[in-house]
N, C-alpha and C positions, 0 to 999 in steps of 0.2 A: 080858811083860804089861803091866806098868807105862806097862813102855818104848810099846803101840802107845799106851796109852791118853794118854800125856804129851801124842806127837803128834796123835793126832787131835784135845786139845782145842786144842793149838797151831792147825792146819792152819782147827779152827772160829773158832777169834781170825782167823787170817786173815782168812779170807775171808768174816769181816765188816765184817773191814777194808776190808779188798780193795771189799764189795758200797757200801756207804758214802760211797766214797771214788767209785767208777764213778755210782754215783748224783746226789754232787755239782756230778762234768763236765757232767750229761743235766740235769740243772735249769737248768746256767749255759747249754749250751751252745743253739745257735738254731736251734729246728730244731723245725718242727710240733709242737701242738703231740698230733696223735696216734702219732707218731712217738716222743717223750718216756712218754708211758704204752708205745707196744707193747714199749717199750727195757725203763723201768724193772719193770715188771711179771714177765722173764726174765728179774731181777736174781734169789740165793736172798740171801733176808730184808730182799725192800727192804720201804721200810716205805710205802712212799711209796699214798695213800687221792688220789681222783683228787678234786677240789673239785668240789660242784653245776654245773652252769652258774646266771650267772644274767640265759641269756637267755630 
């Protein structure tokens, strides 16, 4: 049971790390803003908050 909880914690950290890396990749990619928003909202634990438009 302890091994299961250790694996779950390790996978949680790994998922958070991959999510952060993917977030950085998509923020720097030359994609339209709407596409970036759609992708980033679907990432687990994404910390993406769209900035209010000044238009």
